[in-house]
C-alpha positions in Angstrom: 58.8 27.9 52.9 55.9 28.2 50.5 56.5 29.0 46.9 53.5 30.9 45.5 53.6 31.4 41.7 51.2 33.8 39.9 51.5 33.4 36.1 49.8 36.3 34.2 49.7 37.0 30.5 52.7 39.4 30.7 54.7 38.6 33.9 55.0 35.6 36.3 55.7 36.3 39.9 57.5 33.8 42.2 57.1 34.6 45.9 58.5 32.9 49.0 56.5 32.9 52.2 57.2 31.8 55.8 53.8 31.5 57.2 52.0 34.7 56.0 55.2 36.7 55.8 56.5 37.5 52.4 60.2 36.8 52.4 61.2 37.5 48.8 59.6 37.8 45.3 60.9 37.8 41.7 59.3 38.6 38.4 60.0 37.0 35.0 58.4 37.6 31.6 55.7 35.0 30.9 56.7 32.6 28.2 54.9 29.5 27.0 58.2 28.1 25.6 60.1 28.2 28.9 60.5 24.6 30.1 60.3 23.3 33.7 64.0 22.7 33.6 64.7 26.3 32.5 62.5 27.6 35.4 64.5 25.3 37.7 67.9 26.7 36.6 66.6 30.3 36.9 65.0 29.7 40.4 68.0 27.8 41.7 70.3 30.7 40.8 68.1 33.2 42.5 67.8 31.1 45.6 71.6 30.7 45.8 72.0 34.5 45.7 70.0 34.5 49.0 72.0 31.7 50.5 69.1 29.3 50.1 68.7 26.0 48.3 65.7 24.2 46.8 65.0 22.0 49.9 64.1 25.2 51.7 60.9 25.2 49.6 58.5 22.7 51.2 55.2 23.6 49.4 54.1 25.1 46.1 50.9 26.8 44.9 50.3 27.9 41.4 47.9 30.3 39.8 48.1 30.6 36.0 46.0 32.1 33.2 48.2 30.6 30.5 47.7 26.9 30.0 51.2 26.1 28.5 52.9 28.0 31.3 50.8 26.2 33.9 52.0 22.9 32.4 55.6 23.9 32.6 55.2 25.2 36.2 53.7 21.9 37.2 56.8 20.3 35.8 59.0 22.7 37.7 57.3 21.7 41.0 57.1 18.0 40.4 60.4 17.3 38.7 62.6 20.1 39.9 61.3 20.7 43.5 59.9 17.2 44.0 56.7 18.7 45.3 53.1 18.0 44.3 51.8 21.5 43.5 48.4 22.8 44.5 47.0 24.5 41.4 44.1 26.9 41.4 41.4 25.5 39.2 42.0 21.8 40.0 38.9 20.1 41.2 40.4 19.1 44.6 41.3 22.7 45.5 38.9 24.3 48.0 38.9 28.0 47.6 36.9 28.5 50.8 34.4 30.8 49.0 31.4 30.2 46.8 31.8 31.0 43.0 28.4 32.1 41.9 29.0 31.5 38.2 28.4 28.5 35.9 30.7 27.1 35.0 33.3 28.1 37.6 36.1 27.2 35.2 35.3 30.4 33.2 37.0 32.6 35.9 40.7 33.3 35.8 42.7 31.8 38.7 44.1 35.2 39.5 40.7 36.7 39.9 39.6 34.0 42.3 42.8 34.5 44.3 42.1 38.2 44.4 38.6 37.6 45.8 40.0 35.4 48.5 42.7 37.8 49.4 40.4 40.8 49.4 37.7 39.1 51.6 40.4 38.0 54.0 41.0 41.7 54.8 37.7 43.4 54.2 34.5 41.7 55.4 32.1 43.6 53.2 30.9 43.8 49.7 33.9 44.6 47.5 35.0 45.7 44.0 38.5 44.4 43.2 40.2 46.2 40.3 43.3 44.5 38.9 45.5 46.4 36.5 47.2 43.8 34.4 47.3 42.9 30.7 43.6 43.3 31.0 41.9 45.6 33.6 39.4 43.5 35.6 36.7 44.6 37.9 35.4 41.8 40.1 32.6 41.8 42.7 33.0 40.0 46.0 29.9 39.6 48.2 30.0 40.4 51.9 30.1 36.6 52.6 33.2 36.3 50.4 31.4 34.7 47.4 32.7 35.6 43.9 29.8 37.3 42.1 31.3 38.0 38.7 32.7 41.1 37.0 33.9 42.6 33.8 37.1 42.8 31.7 38.4 45.8 29.9 41.6 46.2 27.8 44.7 46.9 29.9 46.4 50.2 29.9 49.5 49.0 28.2 47.5 47.0 25.7 45.6 50.2 24.7 48.9 52.1 24.4 50.3 49.3 22.1 47.2 49.2 20.0 47.3 53.0 19.4 51.0 52.8 18.4 50.6 49.8 16.1 47.3 50.8 14.4 48.2 54.4 13.6 51.4 55.0 11.7 52.0 58.5 13.1 51.3 57.8 16.7 54.3 57.0 18.9 54.6 54.8 21.9 54.0 56.8 25.1 54.6 56.1 28.8 51.7 55.9 31.2 51.9 59.0 33.5 49.8 61.8 34.8 50.0 64.7 32.3 50.5 68.3 33.3 47.2 69.3 31.7 44.1 67.7 30.2 44.4 69.4 26.8 47.5 68.2 25.0 49.5 70.7 23.0 51.2 68.1 20.8 50.6 64.4 19.8 52.5 62.9 22.8 50.7 65.1 25.3 47.3 64.4 23.7 48.0 60.6 23.8 49.2 60.7 27.3 46.2 62.7 28.5 43.8 60.5 26.6 45.2 57.3 28.0 45.6 58.5 31.6 42.4 60.4 32.1 40.5 58.0 29.9 41.4 55.2 32.3 40.6 57.4 35.3 37.2 58.1 33.8 36.8 54.3 33.0 37.5 53.5 36.7 35.1 56.2 37.9 32.4 55.2 35.5 32.5 51.5 35.9 32.8 51.6 39.7 29.7 53.9 39.8 27.7 51.6 37.5 28.7 48.5 39.4 27.6 50.0 42.7 24.3 51.2 41.2 23.5 47.8 39.9 24.7 45.9 43.0 22.6 48.1 45.3 24.8 47.8 48.4 27.7 49.8 49.9 30.9 48.5 48.4 34.6 49.0 49.2 37.0 49.3 46.2 40.4 47.7 46.3 43.0 48.1 43.5 45.9 45.8 42.8 48.4 45.2 39.9 51.4 47.1 38.7 49.6 50.3 37.7 47.3 50.5 40.7 49.5 53.0 42.5 49.6 55.2 39.4 45.8 55.7 39.1 44.6 55.4 42.7 45.8 58.9 43.8 43.7 60.5 41.0 40.3 58.9 41.6 38.1 58.9 44.6 36.7 55.6 43.5 39.6 53.5 44.8 39.8 53.3 48.6 42.7 50.9 49.1 45.8 49.7 47.1 47.4 46.3 47.7 49.9 45.2 45.1 50.3 41.8 46.7 46.6 41.0 46.9 46.9 38.0 44.5 49.8 36.5 46.5 48.0 36.9 49.8 45.0 35.1 48.3 47.2 32.2 47.2 48.7 31.9 50.6 45.3 31.8 52.2 44.1 29.2 49.7 47.1 27.0 50.4 46.5 27.2 54.2 42.9 26.2 53.6 44.0 23.1 51.7 47.3 22.3 53.5 45.9 19.5 55.8 44.3 17.7 52.8 46.9 18.4 50.3 50.3 16.9 51.3 53.2 18.3 49.5 55.8 15.6 49.6 59.2 15.4 48.0 59.6 12.4 45.7 58.0 11.3 42.5 54.3 11.8 41.8 
C-alpha cells in the first residue's frame, strides 16, 4: 500500500491507498515538535487496529508546507518504515505538469498536488479553491500547467483574529446564519464571517475569470468546502480528497524512477 501524507499548517492527513483506491485515512494536529519516532508509535497503533502492520506499507509520498514537520516525516519514512520517501518539492520529483512561476519553490506542495489532482479529472482551465488555514485560489491551465493564484486568510484564522483582537467579541462557529442582519453580536459575527466569505469567493472567482479571459471550471477542496459550496454559484464541484488524489498521481508518475526500498538510506 502507498502511504500518502499531506502536512498542512493545522492538520496532517495520513492516507493509505491500494492503487488509486483510498483504503483508510487519519488526521492528526500538525506539530513541529512531534518526532519521527512519535509518528511511528501513533501510526503503528492505528495500523494494528485495522489488523495491518507496517510492512503492508510499501511506498510513501509526502507533501508538507511546514519544514520542521517535513523533516520529521522523512525520519518516519526512512527510520520507521524503512522507505525512501518521495517528497513534493525535491528536485528529482516530476510533477508531470509545468509550473509557470519563477522560482517554482515559491509554491506550496499542497497547491501543486491540488493542480495535478484537478487536471487529472477536468481537462480544461480551472480554478482550485482550497479552504485550509489559508484560503487559496489557484489557476490551472487547460494543459495542466500551474499558472499561479492568490492567498487569502482562512475562515478559522479570521474568526480567531476577531476573537483575540476585540475583547468583547466571542469565538463563533462557522455556519450559515438564519438571516443576513444579525440581531445580536454572535449573529452579526456569524453572518459577517459566513456571507463575507461567500462574497469573497464570488468576487475573486469573477475577477480571476475576467483576467484569465477563458471559460474556467471551479473546484473546491478542504474541510470547509462543503459548507460554502451550496451557497455560491461560483463553485461547480467539491472534492475533499483532491490533494490526496494529486499525491497518488504524482507517485505513479515517479514510481518507475523512484524505488522505495526497505533498508537504510
